[in-house]
VMD Tcl script that draws the C-alpha trace (Angstrom):
set ca {
  {-0.07 -0.01 0.09}
  {1.37 3.37 -0.89}
  {1.91 5.50 2.19}
  {-0.24 8.85 2.39}
  {1.58 11.58 4.19}
  {1.09 14.91 2.20}
  {-0.59 15.22 -1.05}
  {-1.43 18.07 -3.16}
  {-3.71 17.78 -6.13}
  {-6.55 19.09 -8.33}
  {-9.98 19.09 -7.12}
  {-12.74 17.26 -9.02}
  {-16.18 18.55 -7.75}
  {-19.03 15.81 -7.90}
  {-21.79 17.59 -6.47}
  {-24.19 14.45 -5.85}
  {-25.38 12.79 -2.59}
  {-25.74 9.14 -2.19}
  {-23.26 7.99 -4.68}
  {-23.27 4.24 -4.46}
  {-20.68 1.68 -5.27}
  {-22.66 0.37 -8.13}
  {-22.07 3.69 -9.71}
  {-18.46 4.00 -8.78}
  {-17.67 0.67 -10.38}
  {-20.47 -1.05 -12.06}
  {-21.15 -4.77 -11.60}
  {-20.09 -5.89 -15.05}
  {-16.57 -4.98 -14.27}
  {-16.17 -7.17 -11.18}
  {-15.15 -10.25 -12.91}
  {-11.48 -9.55 -12.74}
  {-9.29 -10.97 -9.96}
  {-6.59 -8.24 -10.08}
  {-6.66 -4.99 -8.08}
  {-5.67 -2.95 -11.11}
  {-7.20 -1.79 -14.29}
  {-10.40 -0.43 -12.85}
  {-9.83 3.27 -13.36}
  {-11.15 3.42 -16.85}
  {-14.45 1.98 -15.68}
  {-14.88 4.52 -12.78}
  {-18.34 5.99 -13.03}
  {-18.72 4.12 -16.32}
  {-22.48 4.47 -16.46}
  {-22.24 8.34 -16.00}
  {-19.05 8.81 -18.19}
  {-20.34 6.95 -21.29}
  {-23.33 6.54 -23.33}
  {-24.52 2.84 -24.49}
  {-22.38 3.26 -27.61}
  {-19.37 4.21 -25.32}
  {-19.37 7.80 -26.46}
  {-18.22 10.16 -23.70}
  {-21.00 12.30 -21.96}
  {-19.56 15.60 -22.21}
  {-21.47 17.02 -19.24}
  {-19.97 14.52 -16.83}
  {-17.36 15.95 -14.61}
  {-14.73 13.22 -15.28}
  {-14.88 14.15 -19.10}
  {-14.35 17.81 -18.46}
  {-10.86 18.74 -19.54}
  {-10.68 21.29 -16.68}
  {-10.57 18.38 -14.16}
  {-8.16 16.05 -16.09}
  {-5.57 14.71 -13.76}
  {-7.63 15.71 -10.73}
  {-6.75 13.55 -7.63}
  {-8.98 14.92 -4.82}
  {-12.49 14.12 -5.22}
  {-15.11 16.31 -3.35}
  {-18.64 14.66 -3.28}
  {-22.11 14.85 -1.56}
  {-23.10 13.11 1.64}
  {-23.21 9.26 1.95}
  {-20.59 8.71 -0.47}
  {-19.88 4.83 -1.05}
  {-23.32 3.53 -0.04}
  {-24.71 0.42 -1.43}
  {-22.83 -3.02 -1.77}
  {-19.62 -3.54 -0.13}
  {-17.42 -4.04 -3.05}
  {-13.66 -3.46 -2.31}
  {-13.57 -2.72 -6.10}
  {-14.98 0.75 -5.59}
  {-11.74 1.78 -3.63}
  {-9.59 0.24 -6.23}
  {-11.34 1.97 -9.09}
  {-11.04 5.47 -7.58}
  {-7.29 4.78 -6.88}
  {-6.55 3.31 -10.37}
  {-8.26 6.54 -11.85}
  {-5.66 8.49 -9.78}
  {-7.86 9.57 -6.86}
  {-5.76 9.86 -3.55}
  {-8.38 11.36 -1.32}
  {-12.33 11.69 -1.25}
  {-13.76 14.59 0.88}
  {-17.58 14.43 1.65}
  {-19.92 15.20 4.55}
  {-20.36 11.48 5.36}
  {-19.33 8.14 4.04}
  {-20.73 4.58 4.16}
  {-18.95 2.78 6.65}
  {-17.87 -0.32 4.70}
  {-16.64 1.87 1.90}
  {-14.64 4.04 4.28}
  {-13.14 0.87 5.78}
  {-12.35 -0.42 2.36}
  {-10.77 2.65 1.29}
  {-8.64 3.12 4.40}
  {-7.15 -0.55 3.91}
  {-6.21 0.28 0.29}
  {-4.53 3.68 0.93}
  {-7.44 6.02 -0.16}
  {-7.94 8.66 2.27}
  {-11.51 9.54 3.26}
  {-12.06 12.99 4.96}
  {-15.34 13.84 6.51}
  {-16.13 17.65 6.71}
  {-19.32 19.47 7.48}
  {-21.67 20.21 4.41}
  {-20.85 24.10 4.49}
  {-17.08 23.36 4.06}
  {-17.78 20.85 1.51}
  {-19.97 23.20 -0.31}
  {-17.19 25.85 -0.19}
  {-14.63 23.33 -1.65}
  {-17.23 22.37 -4.43}
  {-17.63 26.04 -5.37}
  {-14.04 26.98 -5.47}
  {-13.40 23.77 -7.57}
  {-16.09 24.99 -10.06}
  {-15.06 28.65 -10.06}
  {-11.31 28.65 -9.87}
  {-9.60 26.90 -12.90}
  {-7.16 24.47 -11.67}
  {-8.15 24.64 -8.07}
  {-5.90 22.54 -5.85}
  {-5.82 21.33 -2.20}
  {-2.90 20.16 -0.10}
  {-3.89 17.65 2.39}
  {-1.33 16.80 5.09}
  {-2.11 13.78 6.89}
  {0.53 14.08 9.55}
  {-1.05 17.56 10.62}
  {-4.60 16.43 9.76}
  {-5.07 19.63 7.85}
  {-6.11 20.83 4.48}
  {-5.17 24.13 2.68}
  {-5.54 25.77 -0.57}
  {-3.34 28.19 -2.44}
  {-5.30 31.14 -1.12}
  {-4.27 30.57 2.46}
  {-7.52 28.91 3.62}
  {-7.24 25.91 5.80}
  {-9.16 23.56 7.89}
  {-8.51 20.57 10.28}
  {-9.97 17.14 9.89}
  {-10.31 14.21 12.16}
  {-9.43 10.65 11.53}
  {-9.30 7.61 13.68}
  {-5.72 7.21 14.93}
  {-5.18 3.68 13.96}
  {-6.36 4.24 10.32}
  {-4.13 7.38 10.08}
  {-1.09 5.40 11.38}
  {-1.73 2.77 8.63}
  {-2.21 5.26 5.85}
  {0.98 7.13 7.05}
  {3.24 3.82 7.03}
  {1.30 2.42 4.05}
  {0.46 -0.64 6.05}
  {-2.46 -2.89 4.80}
  {-3.79 -5.85 6.69}
  {-1.00 -8.08 5.42}
  {1.69 -5.61 6.39}
  {0.18 -5.48 9.84}
  {0.17 -9.15 10.07}
  {3.82 -9.32 8.90}
  {4.95 -7.18 11.70}
  {4.51 -10.22 13.73}
  {6.35 -12.61 11.49}
  {8.86 -13.69 13.97}
  {6.31 -14.48 16.55}
  {4.34 -16.39 13.87}
  {7.32 -18.38 12.78}
  {8.09 -19.40 16.49}
  {4.54 -20.48 16.94}
  {4.44 -22.58 13.58}
  {7.86 -24.13 14.56}
  {6.43 -25.11 18.11}
  {3.06 -26.20 16.70}
  {4.84 -28.65 14.20}
  {6.89 -30.18 17.04}
}
mol new
graphics top color blue
foreach p $ca { graphics top sphere $p radius 0.5 }
foreach p [lrange $ca 0 end-1] q [lrange $ca 1 end] { graphics top cylinder $p $q radius 0.2 }
display resetview
């Protein structure tokens, strides 16, 4: 898992509430066994028509937000089924952080375990970020997980809260496997003793 310490990136404003995992990565793309290659299918049903031509009005097809890596969205982001592929699709596309007023618990957990930072801010602050990203070309945010703060080029900044264990894992780039391997010597001792 790639560590997350400080990230600066262009903001993509996706002003919709209740974005479910079925829209983040539709079910027809869940047949793969890899964790990679999902980025091109992110928000597929919103990005493309039936003939696979781009929907020009959809935010990810707007050249102003090309290479965006911070997604700002409406409340209850990631609701719906518990597919881990949703976090993979966002990350494969290049998203490093999602900011919203609230998140579905399972999505937020899956995101954290895969290196995707979810930041919960109040509705007014999220609305301010949406407006700034819409009105200011190339609007960027700098997210500092070590200091739990966000700032923009104008000098605006705010703090955010995050579970300390999740923060530590993200800072260290430690997924569940890496956390288990921290106890490798003890596991090896147990296995050797168990075999005897």
